[in-house]
LUMTI-645809 format. One line per field, with one value per atom (N, C-alpha, C, O): residue in three letters; residue number from 1; x, y, z; atom name. Coordinates in steps of 0.1 Angstrom, whole numbers. Example, Ala and Ser with C-alpha at 12.3 -4.5 7.8 and 13.67 -1.06 7.14 Angstrom:
res	Ala  Ala  Ala  Ala  Ser  Ser  Ser  Ser
n	1  1  1  1  2  2  2  2
x	132  123  132  142  128  137  129  134
y	-57  -45  -33  -33  -22  -11  0  11
z	78  78  78  85  71  71  79  80
atom	N  CA  C  O  N  CA  C  O
# end
This chain:
res	Met  Met  Met  Met  Pro  Pro  Pro  Pro  Ala  Ala  Ala  Ala  Glu  Glu  Glu  Glu  Thr  Thr  Thr  Thr  Leu  Leu  Leu  Leu  Pro  Pro  Pro  Pro  Pro  Pro  Pro  Pro  Lys  Lys  Lys  Lys  Ala  Ala  Ala  Ala  Ser  Ser  Ser  Ser  Thr  Thr  Thr  Thr  Ala  Ala  Ala  Ala  Ala  Ala  Ala  Ala  Asn  Asn  Asn  Asn  Pro  Pro  Pro  Pro  Lys  Lys  Lys  Lys  Glu  Glu  Glu  Glu  Glu  Glu  Glu  Glu  His  His  His  His  Gln  Gln  Gln  Gln  Asp  Asp  Asp  Asp  Pro  Pro  Pro  Pro  Val  Val  Val  Val  Tyr  Tyr  Tyr  Tyr  Leu  Leu  Leu  Leu  Arg  Arg  Arg  Arg  Ile  Ile  Ile  Ile  Arg  Arg  Arg  Arg  Asp  Asp  Asp  Asp  Met  Met  Met  Met  Val  Val  Val  Val  Tyr  Tyr  Tyr  Tyr  Gln  Gln  Gln  Gln  Thr  Thr  Thr  Thr  Cys  Cys  Cys  Cys  Gly  Gly  Gly  Gly  Ile  Ile  Ile  Ile  Tyr  Tyr  Tyr  Tyr  His  His  His  His  Ser  Ser  Ser  Ser  Glu  Glu  Glu  Glu  Glu  Glu  Glu  Glu  Lys  Lys  Lys  Lys  Leu  Leu  Leu  Leu  Tyr  Tyr  Tyr  Tyr  Leu  Leu  Leu  Leu  Leu  Leu  Leu  Leu  Thr  Thr  Thr  Thr  Ala  Ala  Ala  Ala  Ala  Ala  Ala  Ala  Cys  Cys  Cys  Cys  Lys  Lys  Lys  Lys  Arg  Arg  Arg  Arg  Arg  Arg  Arg  Arg  Met  Met  Met  Met  Glu  Glu  Glu  Glu  Lys  Lys  Lys  Lys  Val  Val  Val  Val  Lys  Lys  Lys  Lys  Cys  Cys  Cys  Cys  Ala  Ala  Ala  Ala  Gly  Gly  Gly  Gly  Pro  Pro  Pro  Pro  Arg  Arg  Arg  Arg  Glu  Glu  Glu  Glu  Tyr  Tyr  Tyr  Tyr  Leu  Leu  Leu  Leu  Asp  Asp  Asp  Asp  Leu  Leu  Leu  Leu  Leu  Leu  Leu  Leu  Lys  Lys  Lys  Lys  Val  Val  Val  Val  Ser  Ser  Ser  Ser  Asp  Asp  Asp  Asp  Ile  Ile  Ile  Ile  Ala  Ala  Ala  Ala  Thr  Thr  Thr  Thr  Trp  Trp  Trp  Trp  Lys  Lys  Lys  Lys  Pro  Pro  Pro  Pro  Thr  Thr  Thr  Thr  Asn  Asn  Asn  Asn  Cys  Cys  Cys  Cys
n	1  1  1  1  2  2  2  2  3  3  3  3  4  4  4  4  5  5  5  5  6  6  6  6  7  7  7  7  8  8  8  8  9  9  9  9  10  10  10  10  11  11  11  11  12  12  12  12  13  13  13  13  14  14  14  14  15  15  15  15  16  16  16  16  17  17  17  17  18  18  18  18  19  19  19  19  20  20  20  20  21  21  21  21  22  22  22  22  23  23  23  23  24  24  24  24  25  25  25  25  26  26  26  26  27  27  27  27  28  28  28  28  29  29  29  29  30  30  30  30  31  31  31  31  32  32  32  32  33  33  33  33  34  34  34  34  35  35  35  35  36  36  36  36  37  37  37  37  38  38  38  38  39  39  39  39  40  40  40  40  41  41  41  41  42  42  42  42  43  43  43  43  44  44  44  44  45  45  45  45  46  46  46  46  47  47  47  47  48  48  48  48  49  49  49  49  50  50  50  50  51  51  51  51  52  52  52  52  53  53  53  53  54  54  54  54  55  55  55  55  56  56  56  56  57  57  57  57  58  58  58  58  59  59  59  59  60  60  60  60  61  61  61  61  62  62  62  62  63  63  63  63  64  64  64  64  65  65  65  65  66  66  66  66  67  67  67  67  68  68  68  68  69  69  69  69  70  70  70  70  71  71  71  71  72  72  72  72  73  73  73  73  74  74  74  74  75  75  75  75  76  76  76  76  77  77  77  77  78  78  78  78  79  79  79  79  80  80  80  80  81  81  81  81  82  82  82  82  83  83  83  83  84  84  84  84
x	8  0  9  17  8  16  13  1  23  21  14  18  5  -2  7  12  7  14  3  -7  6  -3  1  13  -9  -5  1  -1  10  16  6  -5  9  0  0  10  -12  -13  -10  -13  -4  0  -11  -18  -14  -24  -19  -28  -7  -1  0  2  0  1  15  17  25  39  47  54  45  50  65  71  72  87  92  101  87  92  89  98  77  73  81  85  82  89  104  111  109  124  127  139  118  120  131  129  142  152  147  153  137  132  126  128  119  113  125  124  135  147  153  158  154  160  151  155  137  128  130  130  131  134  146  146  157  169  168  173  160  158  150  153  140  132  141  140  150  159  168  170  174  183  176  182  164  156  151  152  144  138  141  135  150  155  145  147  136  126  132  133  134  140  129  124  127  118  127  133  127  134  128  117  135  130  116  108  114  102  90  79  93  83  82  75  90  90  77  74  68  55  47  38  50  43  47  38  60  64  59  55  59  53  39  35  31  17  15  6  23  22  25  19  36  40  29  26  23  12  0  -5  -4  -14  -10  -18  2  7  8  5  12  14  0  -1  -10  -24  -28  -34  -25  -29  -21  -27  -9  -1  0  6  -8  -9  4  7  12  25  22  14  28  26  32  27  42  49  59  61  66  75  87  93  92  103  99  107  88  83  82  85  77  75  88  90  98  112  117  123  115  120  113  120  100  93  99  101  102  108  121  125  129  142  142  151  133  134  124  125  116  106  114  122  110  115  103  93  106  95  89  77  97  92  82  73  84  76  66  57  68  60  46  45  36  22  17  16  12  6  -7  -14  -9  -21  -31  -27  -43  -54  -54  -58  -49  -48  -57  -58
y	-12  0  12  14  21  33  43  44  50  60  73  77  78  91  103  103  112  125  135  137  143  154  167  169  175  188  197  195  206  215  223  227  226  235  249  254  254  268  278  275  288  298  308  312  313  323  337  346  339  353  355  346  368  371  368  361  373  371  366  374  354  350  350  355  346  346  360  363  369  383  390  397  388  395  390  398  377  372  373  372  376  378  392  396  401  415  417  411  424  425  431  428  439  444  433  433  424  413  404  398  403  395  402  395  415  422  421  420  422  420  406  404  396  382  382  375  388  388  395  391  406  413  405  405  398  389  378  375  373  362  367  361  379  385  389  388  393  398  386  386  377  366  352  343  350  337  329  317  335  328  330  342  319  320  315  304  322  318  314  322  301  296  302  308  301  306  300  307  287  281  286  285  292  297  312  318  319  333  340  351  332  338  340  349  332  334  347  355  350  363  375  385  373  384  387  398  376  378  385  393  380  387  401  410  404  418  427  438  421  429  432  443  422  424  435  443  434  444  458  468  459  471  478  490  471  476  482  493  475  480  493  502  494  505  516  526  513  523  526  538  516  518  517  508  525  525  513  508  507  495  489  494  479  472  480  478  489  498  506  508  512  521  512  517  500  491  487  487  485  482  493  492  506  518  519  523  516  516  506  509  494  484  488  485  495  499  510  509  519  530  529  536  519  517  511  502  518  513  505  510  492  483  487  484  493  497  509  509  518  530  530  538  522  523  517  506  524  519  518  528  506  505  513  514  518  525  516  507  518  510  495  487  492  477  474  463
z	0  0  0  9  -10  -11  0  4  5  15  9  -2  16  11  16  26  7  10  13  7  23  27  21  19  17  12  22  34  18  28  35  30  48  56  51  47  51  46  58  69  55  65  67  57  79  81  78  76  79  76  61  54  57  43  38  28  45  41  54  59  58  71  72  82  62  62  63  71  54  54  67  73  72  84  97  105  98  110  109  119  97  96  97  95  100  102  113  123  110  120  133  144  133  146  154  166  149  157  162  173  154  159  171  180  170  182  194  205  192  203  209  221  200  205  213  224  209  217  230  240  230  242  252  264  247  256  262  274  254  259  269  280  267  277  290  300  289  300  309  321  302  310  306  311  297  293  284  283  278  269  255  250  248  235  225  227  214  204  191  186  188  176  164  164  153  140  137  131  140  137  145  141  157  166  167  175  158  158  156  160  148  146  158  159  169  182  188  193  188  193  185  191  172  163  166  167  168  171  185  186  194  208  207  214  200  198  192  196  182  175  184  184  192  202  212  215  217  226  220  226  207  201  199  200  197  196  210  210  220  234  238  244  235  239  227  229  217  205  199  196  196  189  174  170  166  152  145  134  150  144  153  164  148  156  160  171  152  156  168  177  167  179  191  202  190  201  207  219  199  204  211  222  206  213  227  237  227  240  250  262  245  254  259  270  251  255  265  275  265  274  286  295  286  297  309  308  320  333  338  342  340  344  357  360  366  379  379  387  369  369  358  358  347  335  338  343  334  336  322  314  318  305  303  313  291  289  282  275  284  278  281  272  292  296  307  312
atom	N  CA  C  O  N  CA  C  O  N  CA  C  O  N  CA  C  O  N  CA  C  O  N  CA  C  O  N  CA  C  O  N  CA  C  O  N  CA  C  O  N  CA  C  O  N  CA  C  O  N  CA  C  O  N  CA  C  O  N  CA  C  O  N  CA  C  O  N  CA  C  O  N  CA  C  O  N  CA  C  O  N  CA  C  O  N  CA  C  O  N  CA  C  O  N  CA  C  O  N  CA  C  O  N  CA  C  O  N  CA  C  O  N  CA  C  O  N  CA  C  O  N  CA  C  O  N  CA  C  O  N  CA  C  O  N  CA  C  O  N  CA  C  O  N  CA  C  O  N  CA  C  O  N  CA  C  O  N  CA  C  O  N  CA  C  O  N  CA  C  O  N  CA  C  O  N  CA  C  O  N  CA  C  O  N  CA  C  O  N  CA  C  O  N  CA  C  O  N  CA  C  O  N  CA  C  O  N  CA  C  O  N  CA  C  O  N  CA  C  O  N  CA  C  O  N  CA  C  O  N  CA  C  O  N  CA  C  O  N  CA  C  O  N  CA  C  O  N  CA  C  O  N  CA  C  O  N  CA  C  O  N  CA  C  O  N  CA  C  O  N  CA  C  O  N  CA  C  O  N  CA  C  O  N  CA  C  O  N  CA  C  O  N  CA  C  O  N  CA  C  O  N  CA  C  O  N  CA  C  O  N  CA  C  O  N  CA  C  O  N  CA  C  O  N  CA  C  O  N  CA  C  O  N  CA  C  O  N  CA  C  O  N  CA  C  O  N  CA  C  O  N  CA  C  O  N  CA  C  O  N  CA  C  O  N  CA  C  O  N  CA  C  O  N  CA  C  O
# end
């Protein structure tokens, strides 16, 4: 009996490779790893990207670059999130 081949999984993102390979998201990934030890491999980078997008909406950041800047300058002890 021949083995059946399954069709490739469809991606939910419009341009998943381009979006997840954005250097800004890679820098956010590195910052997360340095801060709390959570590492997102290349295969799971889409999870970090999705989480960043949800957070960017809440704090009203225009894009990943602005969000990275917010993460860099935020003092976790004094920073209060808006709209959360």
